[in-house]
C-alpha atoms as one frame of an Amber mdcrd trajectory, in Angstrom:
protein
   0.000   0.000   0.000   1.392   3.373  -0.993  -0.479   5.371   1.610  -2.374
   8.622   1.591  -0.217  11.369   0.034  -2.361  14.119   1.595  -2.198  12.726
   5.117   0.330  14.267   7.498   1.621  16.620   4.815   3.021  19.917   6.087
   1.329  23.082   4.854   3.233  25.153   2.347   6.143  24.398   0.098   9.116
  22.279   1.212  11.578  25.163   0.759  12.109  28.797   1.680  11.041  31.673
  -0.544  14.626  32.976  -0.868  15.779  29.585  -2.240  12.927  29.550  -4.742
  13.647  33.102  -5.897  17.327  32.244  -6.333  16.371  29.229  -8.465  14.055
  31.378 -10.602  16.832  33.936 -11.101  19.303  31.223 -12.134  16.716  29.663
 -14.436  16.113  33.056 -16.058  19.841  33.413 -16.722  19.913  30.025 -18.411
  16.848  30.577 -20.574  17.006  34.243 -21.612  19.089  34.868 -24.720  20.408
  38.220 -23.470  21.731  36.746 -20.185  24.532  34.287 -19.630  24.586  31.867
 -16.789  24.272  28.309 -15.647  23.193  26.262 -12.686  26.224  24.518 -11.206
  26.537  21.976  -8.412  27.049  24.647  -5.754  23.857  26.474  -6.689  21.492
  23.504  -6.755  20.702  22.970  -3.077  16.990  23.462  -3.739  17.022  21.140
  -6.746  18.948  18.568  -4.719  16.361  18.717  -1.924  13.601  18.303  -4.509
  15.560  15.496  -6.222  15.553  17.276  -9.594  18.683  17.394 -11.751  19.762
  20.745 -13.243  19.329  19.482 -16.801  15.872  18.118 -15.994  14.873  21.417
 -14.356  15.882  23.356 -17.465  14.081  20.881 -19.724  10.906  21.258 -17.650
  11.274  25.043 -17.464  11.805  25.473 -21.195   9.250  22.932 -22.359   6.429
  23.187 -19.827   3.786  23.831 -22.486   5.054  21.009 -24.691   5.478  18.494
 -21.879   2.176  19.141 -20.094  -0.980  19.416 -22.158  -3.241  21.562 -20.054
  -3.236  24.054 -17.257  -0.921  23.689 -14.272  -1.619  25.184 -10.861  -3.502
  25.091  -7.582  -6.894  23.371  -7.558  -8.770  26.650  -7.052  -6.916  28.352
  -9.903  -7.614  25.391 -12.187 -11.326  25.554 -11.328 -11.465  29.229 -12.299
  -9.414  28.525 -15.433 -11.844  25.814 -16.535 -14.877  27.993 -15.832 -13.364
  30.887 -17.787 -12.514  28.699 -20.791 -15.735  26.696 -20.475 -13.847  23.451
 -19.943 -14.709  20.401 -17.832 -12.291  19.134 -15.211
């Protein structure tokens, strides 16, 4: 039995806002043509904690719309999205 993934889950994200913002900034440097940068082993503490490789993170970040066919987000936001676009969930 796998268990109940919603049971005993802490509220919020499993990382601090400053770590997330740093990851977004590094991701921006890797994706934007006018900026140079990379995500090296020293700068991946958040990705390491989330068990996501740097290359995989960039692949997901660059190809989100190609990899996932549909809206991505919180349940409430998806409900509003579907209502707005007259879609069924």
